[in-house]
C-alpha positions in Angstrom: -28.3 44.8 18.3 -25.4 44.1 21.2 -24.7 40.7 22.9 -23.3 40.1 26.3 -19.7 38.4 25.6 -18.9 35.9 27.8 -15.6 36.5 28.3 -15.0 34.1 31.2 -16.1 30.6 29.1 -14.7 32.1 26.4 -10.7 32.2 28.6 -11.5 29.0 30.5 -12.1 27.2 26.7 -8.6 28.8 25.4 -6.8 27.7 28.2 -8.1 24.1 28.2 -7.2 24.3 24.8 -4.0 25.1 24.9 -3.3 22.6 27.8 -4.9 19.5 25.5 -3.1 21.1 22.1 -0.1 21.0 24.1 0.1 17.7 24.9 -0.8 16.3 21.7 1.6 17.8 20.7 4.1 16.6 23.2 3.1 12.9 21.8 3.7 13.7 18.5 7.2 14.7 19.3 8.4 10.4 18.8 7.7 11.0 15.2 7.8 15.1 14.3 11.8 16.8 14.4 12.2 18.7 17.5 13.3 22.0 15.5 9.4 21.0 13.6 7.2 21.0 16.6 7.4 25.0 17.5 5.6 25.2 14.0 2.4 23.2 15.0 2.0 25.7 17.6 0.9 28.2 14.1 -2.3 27.1 13.5 -3.8 26.3 16.1 -2.9 29.1 17.8 -4.5 31.5 15.0 -7.5 29.1 14.9 -8.0 30.4 18.4 -7.0 34.2 17.7 -9.1 34.3 15.1 -11.8 32.8 16.6 -12.1 34.3 20.0 -11.5 37.9 18.1 -14.6 37.2 15.6 -16.5 36.3 18.9 -15.5 39.6 20.5 -16.5 41.4 17.6 -19.9 39.5 17.6 -22.1 42.9 19.3 -21.0 44.4 16.6 -21.0 42.7 12.8 -23.3 39.8 14.0 -21.8 36.1 12.4 -20.1 37.2 10.4 -18.3 34.5 7.6 -15.4 34.9 9.7 -17.1 33.8 12.7 -19.2 31.0 11.6 -15.8 29.4 9.2 -13.7 29.8 12.8 -16.3 28.6 15.0 -16.8 25.2 12.5 -12.6 24.4 12.1 -12.4 25.0 16.0 -14.9 22.9 17.2 -13.7 20.1 13.9 -10.2 20.4 15.3 -10.9 20.1 19.2 -13.3 17.3 18.6 -10.1 15.2 16.2 -7.8 16.4 19.1 -10.2 14.9 21.3 -9.8 11.6 19.7 -6.5 12.0 19.3 -6.1 11.8 22.7 -8.2 9.2 23.9 -6.5 6.8 22.5 -3.0 7.8 23.5 -4.6 7.8 27.4 -5.5 4.2 26.5 -1.2 3.8 25.7 -0.3 6.0 29.0 -3.2 3.6 30.8 -0.7 0.6 29.5 2.4 2.1 30.0 1.5 2.4 33.9 -0.4 -1.0 34.5 2.9 -2.1 32.7 5.0 -0.5 34.9 2.8 -1.8 38.7 2.9 -4.8 37.1 7.1 -5.2 36.6 7.7 -3.1 40.0 5.4 -6.1 41.7 7.3 -8.8 39.7 10.9 -7.5 40.2 10.9 -4.3 43.0 11.5 -1.9 39.6 9.4 0.7 38.3 10.2 0.8 34.9 8.0 3.4 32.4 7.9 2.2 29.3 8.3 3.3 26.4 5.1 4.5 24.5 3.5 3.0 22.1 4.1 4.1 18.1 1.2 1.7 17.8 -1.1 3.9 19.8 0.1 7.2 18.4 -0.1 6.0 15.0 -3.9 4.7 16.1 -4.8 8.0 17.6 -3.9 10.2 14.3 -5.7 7.8 12.1 -8.8 8.2 14.1 -8.5 12.3 14.4 -8.2 11.8 10.1 -11.8 10.4 10.2 -13.2 12.3 13.1 -12.6 15.0 10.9 -13.9 13.1 7.4 -17.6 13.0 9.5 -17.1 16.4 10.7 -16.8 17.5 6.6 -19.7 15.6 5.9 -21.5 16.6 8.5 -21.6 20.1 7.7 -21.4 19.7 3.8 -24.1 16.9 3.1 -25.4 15.9 6.8 -27.4 18.5 8.1 -29.6 18.2 5.1 -29.4 14.0 5.3 -33.3 13.2 5.9 -34.2 9.5 7.7 -37.8 8.8 8.3 -38.5 6.8 11.6 -40.9 5.1 12.0 -43.2 3.6 15.5 -46.1 1.7 15.4 -47.2 2.8 19.0 -50.5 0.2 20.5 -53.6 1.7 22.6 -56.2 -0.6 24.6 -58.5 1.9 24.7 -57.6 4.2 20.7 -60.7 4.4 18.9 -61.4 1.1 16.4 -61.4 4.5 13.3 -57.9 4.8 14.4 -56.4 1.9 13.9 -53.7 2.6 11.4 -54.0 5.8 11.5 -50.9 8.0 10.5 -49.4 11.2 11.6 -46.1 12.6 10.4 -43.7 14.7 12.8 -41.0 17.5 11.9 -39.4 19.5 14.3 -37.1 22.7 14.5 -37.1 23.8 11.5 -34.6 26.7 12.0 -35.7 28.2 8.7 -33.1 31.6 9.3 -29.7 28.6 9.1 -31.1 26.8 6.1 -29.2 28.0 3.1 -29.8 25.1 0.4 -33.4 24.9 -1.1 -32.8 22.1 -3.5 -32.0 20.2 0.1 -34.6 21.5 1.9 -37.8 20.8 -1.3 -36.2 17.0 -0.6 -37.2 16.7 2.5 -40.6 17.9 2.2 -40.9 15.6 -1.0 -40.2 13.5 1.6 -42.4 14.3 4.2 -45.2 14.0 1.1 -44.6 10.5 0.4 -45.0 9.5 3.5 -48.7 10.1 3.0 -49.4 10.4 6.6 -53.1 10.9 7.5 -52.3 13.9 10.1 -49.1 16.7 9.5 -48.1 17.9 12.7 -45.2 20.2 13.4 -43.8 21.1 17.3 -42.0 24.4 17.0 -39.1 26.5 16.1 -40.1 27.4 12.9 -37.7 30.2 12.8 -34.6 31.3 15.2 -35.3 34.3 16.2 -37.7 36.9 13.8 -40.4 35.5 11.8 -38.6 37.1 8.9 -36.1 34.3 8.2 -39.0 31.8 7.1 -40.4 34.1 4.2 -37.5 32.4 1.4 -38.8 28.9 2.4 -42.7 29.5 3.0 -43.3 27.8 -0.6 -41.7 25.1 0.1 -43.4 24.2 3.4 -47.2 24.9 2.3 -47.0 21.9 -0.3 -47.0 20.2 3.3 -50.6 18.3 3.0 -52.1 15.3 4.7 -56.6 14.8 4.9 -57.0 15.4 8.5 -54.9 18.6 8.6 -51.6 19.8 9.1 -51.0 21.1 12.7 -48.3 23.4 14.6 -47.0 24.7 17.8 -44.4 27.2 19.0 -41.3 26.8 20.1 -38.8 28.7 22.2 -37.3 30.3 19.6 -40.0 31.4 17.9 -41.0 34.3 20.7 -38.0 36.5 19.5 -36.7 36.3 23.2 -33.0 35.9 22.0 -32.5 39.1 20.5 -33.2 42.5 21.0 -35.9 44.3 20.3 -36.3 48.6 19.6 -39.5 48.5 21.9 -42.1 45.8 23.4 -44.1 46.4 20.1 -41.9 45.3 17.7 -41.4 41.9 19.7 -45.4 41.5 19.7 -46.0 42.9 15.7 -42.8 39.8 14.8 -44.7 37.5 17.4 -48.2 37.9 15.3 -45.7 38.3 11.6 -44.8 34.8 12.5 -48.3 33.4 13.4 -49.2 34.8 10.0 -47.2 32.3 8.2 -48.3 29.8 10.1 -51.5 30.2 8.3 -50.1 30.9 5.5 -48.3 27.4 4.9 -51.4 25.7 6.1 -50.5 25.1 9.5 -53.3 25.9 12.2 -51.4 27.0 15.0 -52.8 25.1 18.2 -51.7 27.9 20.8 -53.3 26.5 24.8 -56.5 24.8 23.0 -57.4 21.5 21.6 -59.0 19.9 18.0 -60.9 17.4 16.9 -60.2 14.9 14.8 -62.8 13.2 13.7 -63.1 9.9 11.6 -66.5 7.5 11.2 -68.0 8.8 13.4 -65.1 8.6 16.4 -62.9 11.1 17.7 -59.4 11.9 19.1 -58.2 14.9 20.6 -55.2 17.0 19.4 -53.9 19.1 22.1 -51.7 22.1 21.5 -49.5 24.7 23.8 -47.3 27.4 23.9 -43.9 26.2 24.4 -43.1 25.6 28.1 -39.7 24.4 28.8 -37.5 24.4 31.8 -34.9 27.1 31.4 -36.6 28.2 28.5 -40.1 29.8 29.5 -43.1 27.9 31.1 -45.6 29.9 28.9 -48.5 26.7 28.3 -50.7 25.9 29.8 -52.2 22.6 29.7 -55.3 22.9 31.4 -56.6 25.7 29.8 -55.3 23.3 26.2 -57.6 20.2 27.6 -60.7 22.4 29.7 -63.9 20.3 28.4 -62.7 16.8 27.8 -62.8 13.8 30.0 -60.5 11.9 30.6 -61.4 9.1 28.9 -60.6 10.8 25.4 -57.8 9.7 23.7 -55.4 12.9 23.6 -52.4 13.8 21.5 -50.1 16.4 22.7 -48.2 19.4 20.9 -45.9 20.5 23.1 -42.1 21.9 21.6 -39.7 20.5 24.6 -39.3 17.3 26.7 -39.1 18.8 29.7 -42.6 19.4 29.7 -43.8 16.1 29.7 -40.9 14.6 32.7 -42.8 18.1 34.5 -46.2 17.8 34.3 -47.3 15.9 31.3 -46.3 12.2 32.4 -48.5 12.5 35.4 -51.4 14.9 34.7 -54.9 13.6 36.3 -56.4 13.4 33.1 -54.6 11.4 30.3 -52.2 12.1 28.2 -51.5 9.1 25.7 -49.6 10.4 23.3 -46.8 13.4 23.2 -45.1 14.7 20.6 -42.1 17.4 21.1 -38.5 18.5 19.9 -36.1 21.2 20.8 -33.0 18.6 22.1 -32.0 18.4 18.0 -30.0 15.4 19.9 -27.6 17.9 19.9 -27.0 17.4 16.3 -23.6 15.2 17.6 -23.8 11.9 18.3 -23.5 8.4 18.5 -26.8 6.2 17.3 -24.9 3.0 15.7 -24.2 -0.4 16.8 -26.8 -0.4 19.2 -24.9 2.9 20.9 -27.6 5.6 21.7 -25.3 8.7 23.2 -24.9 12.6 22.4 -23.7 15.2 25.3 -27.9 16.2 25.4 -28.3 13.3 27.2 -26.5 15.2 30.7 -29.8 17.8 30.2 -32.6 15.9 29.3 -33.5 12.8 30.5 -34.8 11.5 27.2 -33.9 13.8 24.5 -34.5 10.9 21.1 -37.0 8.4 19.7 -39.4 6.9 22.1 -40.4 6.4 25.5 -43.1 5.0 27.7 -43.9 5.4 31.1 -47.2 4.6 32.5 -48.9 4.3 29.9 -48.2 7.4 28.4 -46.2 7.3 25.4 -43.3 10.7 24.3 -41.5 11.2 21.2 -38.8 13.6 20.8 -38.3 14.3 17.4 -34.7 15.4 16.3 -35.2 18.2 14.7 -35.4 18.8 10.7 -33.8 21.8 10.5 -30.2 23.1 12.5 -29.0 25.6 14.8 -25.8 27.1 16.0 -23.6 24.5 14.3 -23.5 24.2 10.3 -24.2 20.5 10.4 -25.2 17.2 12.1 -22.5 14.3 13.2 -24.6 11.0 14.1 -27.8 12.6 14.6 -29.3 13.6 10.9 -32.4 15.2 10.4 -36.0 13.4 11.3 -39.1 13.2 9.8 -41.5 11.3 12.5 -44.3 8.7 11.0 -45.8 6.9 14.4 -48.8 4.8 13.2 -51.5 4.1 15.8 -52.8 0.5 16.6 -55.9 -0.9 18.7 -53.9 -3.1 21.1 -56.1 -6.1 21.0 
């Protein structure tokens, strides 16, 4: 399989990395003898060269252990370096403000020495970042947490007052490497004792065969009113080269069979009726529809035959579908369940803060959003891809309780 190597982005990153590293080492010059400073360059340069070489070999060797180790080490080092620089930029700002004040008071632009406390604080923060990343790589990616929401609807059928749904998304079975940890996640899902279970896409990274080692695990998931699923952008095999279109179609067909083996009813632009005590809600599922990730799903086809008064829950992998079509769709869709973003597997959700770089791509990237009496929930993902870890954005099992507003 041949991949197109992004030479220009690699070159830009390398130059940025070296410039930032130069600033950081220059700042450390206060604490380190001048004769030692050149040797500090050895580790980051060796790391950058190792990563670049393994990146260029991707088309030949694939994602080797060397590539994964160098990529994760480089990411950890780069973020810790940014943390160090951020603290010292605050020191630089202090020095500049002090110089301006001195100039305003006595006419002399005297630049004070760099506060050594800023360097020590930067080093401390860098070590904290490294520890957090190591935890995220070794443990955090399997640190499943249950997030519960209670949503109220005026037109929810009475029989479904208190009805609970459990949602997971983005398993990415090809990335999983710890069956015992995955089993703990499965046990946590079943312990929620929800009425309905739904999975919102990306069962694999690229190929159906990736899920085979975990079939027995996910097949344990059971709910009284059934288990349902949809496809995500990675499930179609669009990101690898196939021998032929037939091989690619066969892969997707096999993946659909695996959904059935798991006991998941795969919804492909269709809906099913969930009935309880003579009353109904409609569960709708569409193929992947995402801006920049394939607009396959056909919402009109999926809800054909339903009335505007029917209470509808939609499974749609990519939250951009909700923004582009669903929230203003003529036939009201009460609740949409999505995934896809992973919260970028990196960010901060603590002390009232909620931030991730993924917010520059998606308006709403995690949790509940309400607009015009319609709700969207974006699950942070059960698995991981690319970065083999999670930092601050932990794997999620969502439990949503439907309540009738009285």
